[in-house]
N, C-alpha and C positions, 0 to 999 in steps of 0.2 A: 505495499499498500503504498503509495506516493504522501510528504506531508499535507501535500496543501487539500487529500482524499479524508486527513487524519482530524484537519481543521476544521473541514467540513463536517465529520461526523461528530466534532466536540460542539459545533456551532448549535446540530437536528437535538444533543443528548441535553443543549440547558433548555434548548424549546422546550424540548418532552420535560423536563424538570420543573420550568415554571408550571405549564400545563396543570399537570400532576398537582404544583399549591394549590390552583387555585377549583382545582378537581378536590381535591382534599378538605378546603377551605367549607366548600359548596355543599361537605356530603360529613360533615363534625357533627353537625347539627340535628336532629328533627324530634318531630312530633311525637308524643307517649301514641301509642299503638301503629306508627306508622314503622316505615324503614324505610332507610336512606335510598335516595339515587342510585347507587354506588357504592360499591361496598365496602368501606375505607381499609380493613389489613387487604381488599386484594390490592390495593395503592399504595400505600405503602409495601407494598413486598415490590409492588412496579417502580417503589421509587429508588429502594435498596439497590435494586440490580440497575438499573439505572446510574446509582453515586461508583457500584462496582466499577461497570463500564464506564465511566466519565475518570474514577482515578488512575487502569488503568493506564488509559490514555491518555492525559495528558503527561502523566508518567512516563511516558513512552516519547511524546513530542517534546515536555520540554531536556530529558536527553537527547534526544537531534537535535536538538536546536542547541545545546552545550555542546555538542560533538562534529557540528555542520560548519566547516571553517570558511572564508569568500575571502580574502585581499587579506589577509592576517586578522580576519574579528569573528568573531564565532555569530551563527544565526540568536542567538539572544543578545547578542553587543548588540547589533544591527536593530533589531529590534528595541530595545532601553534608548538605542538613537535618537529611531523614528520618535518615539513619542517622547523623546525631552523635548524633540525639534517644533514636535505640534503643539506642544504646550508653550513651548518659548512664542513661536507666529502666533497663537489665542492674547496670549498676554499682548505681547505689542501687539498685534489689530488693534484691539482692548484701550493701549494706551493713547497710540496714536485717534484714529475713532475723539476718544477722549479732547487733545492737541488740533483740531484742528478745527474740533466746532468752534463757529462763529456767535460772540453774545455781541446783540444788537445793544448801541446805544440811542437816548431819542438826544440825547445833546452831545453839543463837543464838549462841555464843561463834565460829562461821568466822565469818569473813570478808565484806561482800553484796558482791556484785559487781554495776554498777546501768549499765544506759546512756545512753552520754559524750551524745545526741543526742534531742530528742524527735521522736518515731517516728513517731505518730498525726501529726502538725504534718510533718514529712519527706513520710510518702505522699498526703499530700494533695497535695507537689507532687508527688510521682512520677504518681498520679493525672491530671495537669492536665499533665502534661509528655504522660503516654497518650492523652488527647483531642488534640491539640499534634498528636501523631504520624498521629493516625487522619484530622483534619483534610487535612494534609497531602500523606496518602498517599491519600488521595480527589481531591485536587489533583492531583494525579500520575498518578493510573491516571483520571482526567476527560479532561487531553493527551494522553495516551495512545490516545486513541480517539478523541479529536478531530481526531486532526494526523496530517499526511499527510509521510512520512521523505521526505528531501529525495535 
């Protein structure tokens, strides 16, 4: 199985677990003398099976990520880098949105509000970070589709 297939299976297990959570909540209580729509014991068995599958699969994914190396960096390091670049991009974009707001003045005598940074220059830096993010993501996706799961 390729790593990408394992990642899709992990996402499917997470979705099924979330659905089981809802089904369990919906069948946690019922009126005296009535039966729940689904047997909670059966749902809990299904949940346990999914959790066992998830634990085994995530362990294999993590092991594969830690042992797969590209350009001197493990896949785990590439994923961490990508996540950190995304966080920096998001924070910088929010900051630049705030820094580029125009504050209207009714009179010339009112206090002028000015940006504390060169917004245009910082936007170029964020654009470069976006490119780095995309390139890292492509590298990760390529590895995911070409790496066998351990």
